[in-house]
C-alpha positions in Angstrom: -12.7 10.0 4.7 -11.1 7.0 6.4 -10.6 5.3 3.0 -9.1 8.4 1.5 -6.6 8.8 4.3 -5.6 5.2 4.2 -5.3 5.2 0.4 -3.1 8.3 0.5 -0.7 6.7 3.0 -0.7 3.4 1.1 0.0 5.0 -2.3 2.8 7.2 -0.8 4.4 4.2 0.9 4.1 2.0 -2.1 5.7 4.7 -4.4 8.5 5.2 -1.9 9.1 1.5 -1.6 9.2 1.0 -5.3 11.5 3.9 -5.8 13.9 2.5 -3.2 13.6 -1.0 -4.7 14.5 0.3 -8.1 17.8 1.6 -6.9 18.5 -1.4 -4.5 17.9 -4.1 -7.1 20.8 -3.0 -9.3 23.6 -3.9 -6.7 21.7 -7.0 -5.6 21.2 -8.4 -9.1 24.2 -10.7 -8.7 22.2 -12.7 -6.1 19.3 -13.4 -8.5 18.7 -16.7 -10.3 20.3 -16.5 -13.8 17.7 -15.4 -16.3 15.9 -13.0 -14.0 16.0 -9.3 -14.6 16.6 -7.0 -11.6 14.1 -4.4 -12.6 11.3 -6.3 -14.2 8.3 -4.0 -14.7 5.8 -6.8 -14.3 7.2 -7.7 -10.9 7.0 -4.1 -9.8 3.4 -3.8 -11.0 2.4 -7.0 -9.2 4.1 -5.9 -6.0 2.5 -2.5 -6.2 -1.0 -4.0 -6.7 -0.4 -6.4 -3.8 0.6 -3.6 -1.5 -2.5 -1.5 -2.5 -4.8 -4.4 -2.0 -3.2 -5.2 1.4 -3.7 -1.6 2.4 -7.3 -1.7 1.4 -7.8 -5.0 3.3 -6.2 -3.5 6.4 -8.5 -0.5 6.4 -11.7 -2.6 5.9 -12.4 -2.9 9.6 -12.0 0.8 10.5 -14.1 1.7 7.4 -16.9 -0.6 8.6 -16.7 0.9 12.1 -16.8 4.5 10.7 -19.8 3.7 8.6 -21.8 2.4 11.6 -21.1 5.4 13.8 -24.1 7.6 14.4 -23.1 11.3 13.8 -25.6 12.6 16.3 -24.3 10.4 19.1 -20.7 11.5 18.5 -21.8 15.2 18.5 -23.7 14.7 21.8 -20.5 13.2 23.4 -18.5 16.2 22.6 
C-alpha cells in the first residue's frame, strides 16, 4: 500500500514535470549547446527513469518500516 501510494505520486509528478519541460524547452532552446535538440526523447526517457528510481529509493525506508509493523499491535493501540 505504501509503495502503491508513493508510485502514484511519483508517476503523476514525473508526467507533469515532463509535460511542462516539453513546453519550456522550446523557448529555452537558444541557450543550448549547438547540436543539441531541445526535445530529445532519449533525454526525457532517462530523466523519467531517474525520477522514478529516486521516488522508489525515497520510499524504501517507509516501506521497510511498514513491513515490520505487527498488525495486532497497531489494532490494540487503537
